[in-house]
N, C-alpha and C positions, 0 to 999 in steps of 0.2 A: 178246265179244259173245254167243257162243252162237248160238242160232237166233233168238231174239226181238230185235226192234228196240225199245230202250228210249228214253224221252223224253230228249232232250238228247245222245244218242249221236252222235259224229262219227267220221268216217274220213278218211284221207288218200288223195288220188288224184293221178295224174300223167298228163297227156296226152303222147304222144310228139311229138317235133318233126315238123312237117308243112309241107313246102314252105319258105316264108320264115319261118314262125312257129316260135319256139322251144318247148320243152316248157313246160307250165304245171303247176305244183304247186298243189294246192288242198285245202281241207278242206270236207267236206260232211256233211250229215245224210241218211242213206239214206231213201228214200221208203217209206212203208208201202204194203202191197198196194192198199188202197183208193185211195190217192193215184195210184198207177201206173195203175190201171184207169180212174180219172176222166180222167187225162191222155190216155190212149190213145183214149178215147171222145169227147173234146172235138171239137166241130164245126169243121172247117177248110174255109173257102170260098175262101181266097186265100192267097198267100204272106205277105201282111201279117198275116192272121189267124193263120197257122201260127206266125209269129215271136212274136206277142203271147202265144200259148198257151205256147210254149217258154219265153219270158222269165218269164211269170207263174209257171210251174212251178219253174224253176231258182232264181229269186230266194228262194224259200221254203227251199231246200235248200243252196245254196252259202254257206259261212260266210266263207271268205277264199281269196285266191289270191295268186300272186306276179307278177301282170301289172303292168307299169310303163308310165308315159307317156314322152314324148320326153326329158324331163329326168331319167329314172330313178327317179321317185317312184312308190310303189305306188299303184295306182288302186283305189278302193273298188268292191266288187261292188254295182252298182246296175242298175236296168232300162236306164238309158241306156248304161252301159258294156257290158252284155250284148248289146245290139243291135248293137254294133260288133265283136263277136267273130266271126271267120270261122265259116262254117257247119260245117266238119269238126270244129272244136274244140267248138262247141255240142253236136254229136252225141256226142262223147266224154264231155262232162259228163253228158248224158242217160244214156248207157250206165252210168256209175258210179252215178248217183243212183237209177236204176231197178233196179240190181242186176245188170246185164249187164257184169261187170268185164273188165279187160284179159286175164286168164287165160282166161276163157271165149271171148273173141273170138279168141285165138290158137288154141285148140282147134278152134273152128268153121272157121277159115281152112284148117286141115289136112284137113278133111273135104270 
């Protein structure tokens, strides 16, 4: 990739297992700086509004994942399915998409 984010560029991400949730492997398109700034500055007046902003942002960047339903079938990445993802996993998706990856998180935890 180098430094520049090119159109159509995708990366692989993986959230760690959290509580009862298994790890989630996913493909995503990194957000451009302008998109991150717009996301950070979006007005949030309630939890419902916060979730809408998060879902609207992530749906533009998550390409695929290995999330399955009760019968073991892969579930598509849609606004409806994203609204059912636990908060902590949504936050990890945001970290990856906005460029705050798992290595940086580990380094920050040591400080």
